[in-house]
Every structure is written in C-alpha cells, then in structure tokens.
C-alpha positions in Angstrom: 0.0 0.0 0.0 1.0 3.6 -0.5 2.1 5.6 2.5 -0.8 8.1 1.9 -3.3 5.3 1.9 -1.9 3.8 5.2 -2.0 7.3 6.8 -5.7 7.8 5.7 -6.7 4.4 7.1 -4.8 5.1 10.4 -6.6 8.4 10.8 -10.0 6.9 10.2 -9.3 4.1 12.7 -8.1 6.7 15.3 -11.3 8.7 14.7 -13.5 5.6 15.2 -11.6 4.7 18.4 -12.1 8.2 19.7 -15.8 8.2 19.0 -16.2 4.8 20.8 -14.2 5.9 23.8 -16.0 9.3 24.2 -19.4 7.6 23.9 -18.7 4.9 26.4 -16.8 6.9 28.9 -19.8 9.3 29.4 -22.0 6.5 30.6 -21.2 6.2 34.2 -24.4 4.6 35.6 -26.5 1.7 34.4 -30.1 1.2 35.7 -32.6 -1.5 35.1 -36.2 -0.5 35.5 -39.4 -2.6 35.4 -42.8 -1.1 34.7 -46.4 -2.3 34.8 -49.1 -0.7 32.7 -52.6 -1.9 31.8 -51.8 -5.4 33.1 -48.6 -5.8 31.1 -45.1 -5.6 32.4 -41.6 -5.1 30.9 -38.1 -4.4 32.1 -35.3 -2.5 30.3 -31.7 -1.4 31.0 -30.2 2.0 30.2 -26.9 3.8 30.9 -26.2 7.5 31.2 -24.0 10.0 33.0 -26.2 10.1 36.1 -28.7 8.0 37.9 -31.7 10.2 37.1 -31.1 10.2 33.4 -30.4 6.5 33.3 -33.6 5.7 35.2 -35.7 8.0 33.0 -34.3 6.4 29.8 -34.7 2.9 31.1 -38.3 3.6 32.1 -39.1 5.2 28.7 -37.6 2.1 27.0 -39.5 -0.3 29.2 -42.8 1.5 28.5 -42.5 1.2 24.8 -43.6 -2.4 24.3 -46.5 -2.2 26.9 -48.1 0.9 25.5 -49.7 2.0 22.2 -49.9 5.7 21.3 -48.4 8.8 22.8 -51.0 9.2 25.6 -50.3 5.8 27.0 -46.5 6.3 26.7 -46.7 9.5 28.7 -49.0 7.9 31.3 -46.7 4.9 31.6 -43.7 7.2 32.0 -45.4 9.2 34.7 -46.2 6.1 36.8 -43.5 5.0 39.4 -41.6 1.9 38.3 -42.4 -1.4 39.9 -38.7 -2.0 40.5 -35.4 -0.2 39.8 -31.8 -0.9 40.4 -28.8 1.1 39.5 -25.0 0.5 39.6 -22.1 2.8 38.9 -19.4 1.8 36.5 
C-alpha cells in the first residue's frame, strides 16, 4: 500500500476509536427499570452520565412495548416503576 493510503486508514481508525471511547466513557451509571401498565409488564436497562437520566431512559424504553400511542406512553412514563436498580461503573 502507498504511505498516503496507510495514513488515511490510520486516521480513520483513530477517529472511530475516539468516538467509541467518548461515547462509552460518558455513561457512568447503568439502571434496570421494570414497569407495569394496563396489566402488562416489561423491564429495560439503560446507561447514562447520572442515575436520574439512566432511570428516565430505562423507564421510557420499558414503557415502549407495553403501550400504544403517545397518551399511553406518557401515562406509563409518569407512573412510578415497579422496580429499579442502578449501579455505577
């Protein structure tokens, strides 16, 4: 391979590594949340920079399969979770 091609490939790989590192290092807390809505239940994990955001994201993700429509999604998100557990990385 030509040196210019090798340099281009190396720069692209370094950029991909930087993106992966910066994305994963920002997620410091992982939460697992279980919800129950209209007789259906679901659990989902999520990670974020803090516990509040990780819990909110996990609850929104868990509500998705047990709701239909925006009104039910909002109502499910406003209910307290059945269970919640978080751990720091």
